[in-house]
C-alpha positions in Angstrom: 41.2 -51.7 10.6 40.5 -48.5 8.1 41.8 -45.1 9.0 39.8 -42.6 9.3 41.0 -41.1 5.9 39.5 -44.1 4.2 36.1 -43.4 5.8 33.5 -41.1 4.8 31.1 -39.9 7.4 27.3 -39.5 6.6 24.8 -38.1 9.4 21.5 -38.0 8.3 20.4 -36.1 11.6 22.7 -32.9 11.5 25.2 -33.3 8.4 25.5 -31.2 5.2 26.2 -31.9 2.0 27.0 -28.0 0.9 29.3 -27.3 4.1 30.5 -30.9 5.0 33.7 -32.7 3.7 32.9 -36.1 4.9 35.2 -36.2 8.1 33.5 -37.2 11.5 33.3 -33.7 12.8 31.9 -32.5 9.4 29.7 -35.3 7.8 27.8 -35.2 4.8 24.0 -35.3 4.7 23.2 -38.1 2.1 24.8 -41.2 1.1 25.0 -40.4 -2.5 27.4 -37.5 -1.5 29.6 -40.0 0.3 29.7 -42.3 -2.8 30.3 -39.0 -5.0 33.6 -38.3 -3.0 34.5 -41.7 -2.7 34.9 -42.0 -6.9 34.3 -45.9 -7.3 37.4 -46.4 -4.8 36.1 -49.7 -3.4 38.6 -49.5 -0.4 36.9 -46.4 1.2 34.0 -47.2 3.5 31.2 -45.3 4.1 29.5 -44.9 7.5 26.1 -43.3 8.4 24.4 -42.3 11.6 20.8 -42.2 11.6 20.0 -42.3 15.2 21.9 -41.8 18.6 23.5 -45.4 18.5 26.3 -43.5 16.1 28.1 -44.2 13.0 27.6 -47.8 11.2 28.7 -49.1 8.0 26.4 -48.5 5.3 24.1 -51.7 4.1 24.6 -53.0 0.9 21.2 -51.9 0.0 21.8 -48.7 0.7 25.1 -48.2 -1.3 23.5 -49.6 -4.3 20.4 -47.3 -4.0 22.8 -44.3 -3.5 25.4 -45.5 -6.3 22.0 -45.4 -8.8 20.9 -42.1 -7.6 24.4 -40.7 -8.2 24.1 -42.4 -11.7 20.8 -40.7 -12.3 22.0 -37.4 -10.7 25.2 -37.0 -13.1 23.0 -38.1 -16.1 20.2 -35.4 -15.6 23.1 -32.5 -14.5 24.9 -33.4 -17.9 21.5 -33.3 -19.9 21.0 -29.9 -17.9 24.2 -28.4 -19.4 23.8 -29.9 -22.9 20.5 -28.2 -22.6 22.2 -25.0 -21.3 24.7 -24.7 -23.9 22.1 -25.5 -26.7 20.1 -22.2 -25.2 23.3 -20.5 -25.0 24.0 -21.4 -28.6 20.6 -20.4 -29.7 20.7 -17.0 -27.9 24.1 -16.3 -29.4 22.8 -16.9 -33.1 19.6 -15.0 -32.3 21.4 -12.0 -30.9 23.7 -12.3 -34.1 21.1 -12.5 -36.4 19.3 -9.6 -34.5 22.3 -7.7 -34.9 22.6 -8.5 -38.6 18.9 -7.5 -38.9 19.4 -4.0 -37.0 22.3 -3.2 -39.6 20.4 -3.8 -42.7 17.5 -2.0 -40.8 19.8 1.1 -40.9 19.9 0.9 -44.6 16.1 0.8 -45.3 14.8 4.7 -45.6 11.2 5.5 -46.0 10.6 8.2 -48.3 7.3 10.0 -48.9 5.5 9.3 -52.0 5.4 12.9 -53.7 2.7 11.8 -56.2 0.1 11.1 -53.1 -2.2 14.2 -52.2 -0.5 16.7 -49.6 -1.3 15.0 -46.0 -3.5 17.4 -43.7 -2.2 17.9 -40.5 -5.0 17.1 -37.8 -5.3 16.0 -34.1 -6.8 12.8 -33.4 -10.2 14.1 -32.2 -10.8 15.3 -36.0 -10.5 11.7 -37.3 -14.2 10.6 -38.2 -14.4 14.1 -40.1 -11.5 13.4 -42.0 -11.8 9.9 -42.9 -11.1 9.2 -46.5 -8.8 12.1 -46.6 -4.7 11.5 -46.1 -3.8 13.3 -43.4 -0.9 13.8 -40.8 -1.1 12.8 -37.2 1.7 13.5 -34.3 1.4 11.9 -31.0 3.0 9.1 -28.6 3.0 5.7 -28.9 0.3 4.4 -26.3 0.5 0.5 -27.5 2.3 -1.2 -29.7 1.6 -4.9 -31.2 3.7 -6.6 -33.9 2.0 -9.1 -35.9 3.9 -11.7 -38.6 7.1 -10.1 -40.1 5.4 -7.4 -42.1 2.6 -5.8 -39.8 2.8 -3.6 -36.6 -0.3 -2.0 -35.1 0.4 1.5 -32.9 -2.0 2.9 -31.0 -1.2 6.6 -31.5 -2.4 9.3 -28.4 -2.2 13.0 -28.6 -4.2 14.0 -25.5 -7.3 14.1 -27.4 -8.2 11.0 -28.6 -6.7 7.5 -29.3 -5.9 6.3 -33.0 -5.1 2.7 -34.4 -2.4 3.2 -37.0 -1.0 0.2 -39.4 2.1 -0.1 -40.3 2.7 -2.9 -43.1 5.7 -4.0 -45.3 9.0 -2.2 -45.7 7.8 0.3 -42.8 7.8 -2.5 -40.4 11.4 -3.5 -41.2 13.3 0.4 -40.5 15.5 0.6 -37.9 13.2 2.8 -35.9 10.4 0.2 -36.7 12.4 -2.7 -35.0 13.2 -0.7 -32.0 10.5 1.2 -31.6 9.2 1.5 -28.1 6.0 2.6 -26.0 5.8 6.4 -25.3 8.2 7.4 -28.0 6.5 10.0 -30.3 5.9 9.8 -34.1 4.5 11.3 -37.1 2.3 9.2 -39.3 1.0 10.0 -42.9 -1.9 8.1 -44.4 -5.5 7.8 -44.9 -8.2 7.0 -41.8 -10.9 4.2 -43.1 -13.6 2.9 -41.3 -13.4 -1.0 -39.8 -15.4 -3.1 -41.2 -18.1 -5.0 -39.3 -16.7 -7.3 -36.3 -13.6 -5.6 -35.8 -12.9 -2.8 -33.2 -10.8 0.1 -32.3 -10.9 3.6 -30.9 -13.6 5.6 -32.6 -14.2 2.2 -35.2 -11.3 3.2 -37.4 -7.6 3.1 -38.4 -5.5 5.0 -40.4 -3.3 2.9 -42.9 0.1 4.6 -43.0 2.0 5.2 -46.0 4.8 7.0 -44.3 6.1 7.6 -40.9 8.8 9.0 -39.0 10.2 9.0 -35.5 10.0 12.4 -33.3 11.9 11.2 -30.4 12.5 7.7 -29.1 11.6 6.5 -25.7 13.8 4.3 -23.8 13.5 0.3 -23.8 14.7 -2.2 -21.5 15.1 -1.8 -17.8 14.3 1.9 -18.2 11.1 1.2 -20.3 7.8 3.2 -19.5 5.9 0.0 -19.0 8.6 -1.0 -16.3 8.2 2.6 -14.9 4.7 2.4 -14.1 2.7 -0.6 -13.1 -0.8 -0.6 -11.5 0.9 -2.8 -8.4 3.6 -0.1 -7.6 3.9 1.6 -4.1 1.4 4.5 -3.8 4.7 6.9 -2.8 6.3 5.8 -5.9 3.5 6.3 -8.3 3.2 9.9 -7.1 7.1 10.5 -7.2 6.3 9.4 -11.3 3.4 11.2 -11.3 4.1 13.1 -14.5 4.1 9.8 -16.1 1.3 7.9 -14.6 -0.6 11.0 -16.0 -0.1 9.5 -19.6 -2.4 6.6 -18.4 -6.0 5.9 -19.5 -7.5 6.3 -16.1 -5.5 9.6 -15.1 -6.0 11.4 -18.2 -10.0 10.1 -18.1 -9.9 11.8 -14.6 -8.4 14.9 -15.6 -10.4 15.3 -18.7 -13.7 14.7 -16.9 -12.3 17.3 -14.0 -12.0 19.8 -17.0 -15.6 19.3 -18.2 -17.2 19.5 -14.6 -15.3 23.2 -14.0 -16.8 24.0 -17.4 -20.3 22.9 -16.1 -20.1 24.8 -12.7 -19.0 28.0 -14.6 -21.8 27.4 -17.0 -24.5 26.7 -14.3 -23.3 29.9 -12.3 -23.6 31.9 -15.7 -27.3 30.6 -16.7 -28.0 31.8 -13.0 -27.0 35.3 -13.0 -23.9 35.1 -10.8 -20.6 37.2 -11.8 -17.5 35.2 -11.0 -14.7 36.9 -9.5 -10.6 36.6 -8.4 -9.7 37.0 -4.7 -5.9 36.9 -3.3 -4.7 33.9 -2.1 -2.4 35.8 -0.3 -4.2 37.0 3.4 -3.5 38.6 6.8 -6.9 37.3 8.2 -8.2 33.9 9.0 -11.7 32.3 8.1 -11.8 28.7 9.6 -9.0 29.1 12.9 -5.2 29.9 13.1 -4.2 25.9 13.5 -4.6 25.4 10.1 -3.1 28.4 8.3 0.2 28.5 6.0 2.1 31.2 7.3 4.8 32.9 5.5 6.8 36.4 5.2 5.5 39.1 3.5 7.9 41.9 3.0 8.7 41.8 6.7 4.7 41.2 7.4 3.3 37.8 8.8 0.8 36.8 6.2 -1.2 33.4 5.1 -2.0 31.0 2.1 -5.7 31.6 1.7 -8.1 29.3 3.9 -11.2 30.5 2.0 -12.3 33.4 -0.5 -15.6 33.8 1.7 -14.9 37.0 3.2 -14.0 38.6 0.1 -16.6 37.4 -1.8 -19.3 38.8 1.0 -17.7 42.1 0.0 -18.5 41.7 -3.5 -22.3 41.6 -2.9 -23.3 44.9 -2.9 -21.4 45.9 -6.4 -21.7 42.6 -8.2 -24.9 40.7 -6.7 -24.6 36.8 -6.5 -20.9 36.0 -7.1 -18.6 32.9 -6.8 -15.3 32.0 -7.6 -12.8 29.0 -8.5 -9.5 29.3 -6.6 -6.9 27.3 -4.7 -7.4 27.0 -0.8 -4.8 25.6 1.3 -5.4 24.1 4.9 -2.4 23.1 7.1 -3.6 20.3 8.4 -1.4 17.1 9.3 -4.1 14.9 8.1 -3.6 12.0 5.9 -7.0 10.7 5.2 -8.2 9.9 1.3 -10.2 12.9 1.6 -7.7 15.6 2.5 -5.6 17.9 0.8 -3.3 20.6 1.7 -3.9 22.7 -1.7 -7.4 22.3 -3.2 -9.5 23.7 -5.7 -12.3 25.5 -3.8 -15.5 26.2 -5.5 -17.1 29.2 -3.6 -20.5 31.2 -3.8 -22.3 33.7 -1.7 -25.6 35.3 -2.3 -27.6 38.3 -1.0 -31.2 38.4 0.1 -31.6 35.0 1.0 -33.1 32.7 3.3 -31.7 29.7 5.1 -34.1 27.0 2.9 -33.3 29.3 -0.1 -29.4 28.7 0.1 -30.3 24.8 0.6 -32.4 24.9 -2.5 -29.5 26.5 -4.3 -27.3 24.2 -3.3 -29.1 21.2 -4.5 -30.1 23.0 -7.7 -26.2 23.8 -8.1 -25.3 19.7 -7.9 -27.9 18.5 -9.8 -28.0 21.2 -12.9 -23.8 20.4 -12.9 -24.3 16.5 -13.0 -27.2 16.8 -15.7 -25.2 19.0 -17.9 -21.9 16.4 -17.6 -24.2 13.8 -18.5 -26.0 15.7 -21.6 -22.1 15.9 -22.9 -21.1 12.5 -24.6 -17.7 13.0 -24.5 -17.8 13.3 -20.5 -20.6 10.8 -19.8 -18.3 8.2 -21.4 -15.8 9.0 -19.3 -17.8 8.9 -16.3 -19.3 5.2 -17.7 -15.6 4.2 -18.0 -14.8 5.7 -14.3 -17.7 4.7 -12.4 -19.8 2.2 -14.3 -23.5 2.2 -13.1 -23.7 6.2 -12.2 -26.8 7.4 -11.5 -27.6 10.9 -11.2 -29.0 11.9 -7.4 -32.4 12.3 -7.1 -34.3 15.1 -5.7 -35.0 16.3 -3.2 -31.9 15.9 -1.1 -32.6 14.3 2.6 -32.7 17.2 4.7 -31.2 16.2 8.3 -30.5 18.2 11.6 -27.4 17.7 13.1 -29.4 16.4 16.4 -31.2 14.0 14.3 -28.1 12.8 13.1 -26.7 12.3 17.0 -30.0 10.3 17.4 -29.6 8.3 14.2 -25.8 7.3 15.1 -26.9 6.1 18.7 -29.9 4.1 17.0 -27.6 2.6 14.3 -25.1 1.7 17.2 -22.5 3.9 15.4 -19.7 4.6 18.4 -16.6 5.9 18.8 -13.2 4.0 19.3 -13.8 4.2 22.9 -17.3 2.4 22.7 -19.0 5.5 23.7 -21.9 6.9 21.9 -21.7 10.8 20.4 -23.4 13.3 22.1 -24.9 16.5 21.2 -22.3 19.2 21.1 -19.7 16.7 20.0 -17.9 17.1 15.8 -18.8 14.2 13.9 -15.7 12.9 12.6 -15.1 11.5 9.3 -15.7 7.8 9.9 -19.1 7.9 11.4 -20.2 10.6 9.3 -19.6 8.5 6.3 -20.7 5.3 8.0 -24.1 6.9 8.5 -24.5 8.7 4.6 -23.5 5.2 2.9 -26.1 3.1 5.2 -28.7 6.0 3.9 -27.2 5.7 0.7 -28.2 9.0 -1.1 -27.0 12.6 -0.8 -27.7 14.8 2.6 -27.9 18.0 3.5 -26.6 17.8 7.4 -28.0 21.3 8.6 -28.2 23.0 12.1 -24.8 22.4 13.8 -24.3 23.9 17.5 -22.5 27.3 17.1 -19.7 26.2 19.5 -18.3 23.9 17.1 -18.6 26.1 13.9 -16.7 29.1 12.6 -17.7 32.6 14.4 -19.4 34.0 11.4 -22.0 31.7 11.1 -25.7 33.2 11.7 -27.3 31.6 14.6 -30.8 30.3 14.2 -33.9 32.8 15.6 -35.9 30.3 17.5 -32.5 28.4 18.9 -29.3 30.4 19.7 -27.3 27.4 20.3 -27.6 26.2 16.8 -26.0 27.7 13.4 -27.7 28.1 10.1 -25.4 26.0 8.5 -25.2 22.7 6.3 -22.8 20.0 5.5 -23.5 18.2 2.0 -22.7 14.6 2.3 -22.1 12.0 -0.5 -22.2 8.4 -0.4 -18.7 6.8 -0.6 -16.9 10.2 0.1 -18.8 12.1 3.1 -18.9 16.0 3.2 -18.0 17.7 -0.3 -19.9 20.8 0.6 -19.9 23.3 3.8 -22.2 26.5 4.0 -23.8 28.6 6.1 -26.0 31.9 6.4 -23.6 34.5 7.5 -23.8 37.2 10.4 -25.5 40.1 9.3 -25.8 42.0 12.9 -22.8 44.2 13.5 -22.9 44.2 17.3 -23.4 40.4 16.9 -20.1 39.9 14.6 -18.3 42.2 17.0 -19.3 39.9 20.1 -18.2 36.7 17.9 -14.5 38.4 17.3 -14.5 38.8 21.3 -15.3 35.3 21.9 -12.8 33.5 19.6 -10.1 36.0 20.5 -9.7 37.8 17.4 -8.5 41.3 16.8 -11.7 42.8 14.7 -9.0 45.3 13.5 -7.8 44.0 10.7 -11.4 42.8 9.7 -12.8 46.5 9.4 -13.5 45.9 5.6 -15.4 42.5 6.3 -17.3 44.2 9.6 -18.1 47.3 7.5 -20.7 45.0 5.5 -22.8 45.2 8.3 -22.4 48.7 8.5 -23.3 50.2 4.9 -26.6 48.1 4.2 -26.5 44.8 5.9 -28.6 41.9 4.5 -29.2 38.4 5.3 -26.8 36.3 3.2 -25.1 33.2 2.8 -23.0 31.1 0.8 -20.8 27.6 0.8 -17.6 26.2 -0.3 -17.5 23.1 -2.7 -14.2 20.9 -2.5 -13.9 20.4 -6.3 -11.6 17.1 -5.5 -13.9 15.6 -3.2 -16.9 16.0 -5.8 -15.0 14.2 -8.5 -14.1 11.6 -6.0 -17.5 10.9 -5.5 -18.6 11.3 -9.1 -15.9 9.2 -10.8 -15.8 6.7 -7.8 -12.0 7.0 -6.9 -10.7 5.4 -3.8 -8.9 9.2 -2.8 -8.9 12.5 -3.6 -5.2 12.6 -4.4 -6.4 10.6 -7.8 -8.5 13.9 -8.8 -5.6 16.8 -8.4 -3.1 17.5 -11.0 -0.1 17.2 -8.6 -1.6 16.5 -5.2 -0.2 18.5 -2.3 -0.5 16.8 1.4 1.5 16.2 4.5 5.1 15.3 3.3 4.2 15.7 -0.5 5.0 18.8 -2.4 6.9 17.2 -5.4 7.1 17.2 -8.1 
């Protein structure tokens, strides 16, 4: 009778080839493992447990199959080991060759050919007008491609454009060339030539390099730029690395378009006779309610970051006429929606001696004229086509819809609150239903005549219905509200009563109230969120993409 030491146990139900040792208390999972442990000793028995009947001697057929499988496994393992060793040898040889090549590359030094014409320093944007001349261009390596042993293509970026540069021969064999990485800064000398038919590159030309050098090398390996910024990275990580994200084609295109849109706004106002002013951002009064004020200590006094420059603009009307400003505004709203920022660029305007309908006309004129201007500017039009293919300027006239009609529209189209009830007159229409309505109508909407109880204290009430105001929100498909405006109260007594109703001490607002004392007039204005306007124009998912370094709840870096 065999002793337990001469028996190897296999339990196909609960055994383990990884943790078992072949004893009855720690059996193997497979017969193959048992055969391997027996090491060809014919005196060792193998017992297998397949069911509740317990361990039984392995059958001859099963033993033969296990032995054959073991031989096959060992053959494969040997082959894999041989392949692994071969790969390691090849990698070691390759590393040795690369090390030799790098060492040799250090001995290759490029020198500028003094017989060539002196290179003229240009920006990439000047490339087309500089074709055929020897030029000098500096920038960041945007993309890099090695072709064969004697050719490299570098897409260079300097903020004004992109330029394809071709390095050949010895230029590709230097240490700097072999170790060149994306986002390194380099200077290239050479001649820009138009590309032949059928080939493509930025501006349809390329610079044939005759001399180049590295200004600042970017890291490779794990710390390489392309490993730091990827399209599938977490949004929070991308915001932490916003300084690197800005180098991408999309982010830089958004910022370039933003700059041109701001130019277009200023050009519009200049053409319409407005004067630009620069109001303070540190204030001691509120405009949109105390709950959203950023408070700070101003030399021992309580002060706030401005929510809006409207009140200051109104004071400029008697001396400057129609005015506008482009300044930062601040709202301490703990909102995480894709259209909210704590700091945003606020375009505001005020106009004197106008009616409500004239103000609506001016708003429509502003938006359409600015779009016409930027679409007429070819570089900006191309950016818009890149970011928002198929964009069509809004058609005039905009749809004019009263708040009461919007409430009816929500009911007629079964757009409800989260609790399943309908919105009623007098309730604020939140972002989600507002966007649902705007997207369904799919055209710009001038939403007017909001109830006085849900609007700011200074808004003018309608003569024919004192429960509603001469107010407007401009709604755009895919983004919602981008402008809020109204006629302003022009009667001093009515304004004083509004202060009282809101529980506001009129004393700090004496300078604002005086506008109604020293020659009042019907007047109105509006505020446009530049980032929201851009999100609509450039089809961005969130306004955060339209800000250089966005600030919102939980984010004040970098």
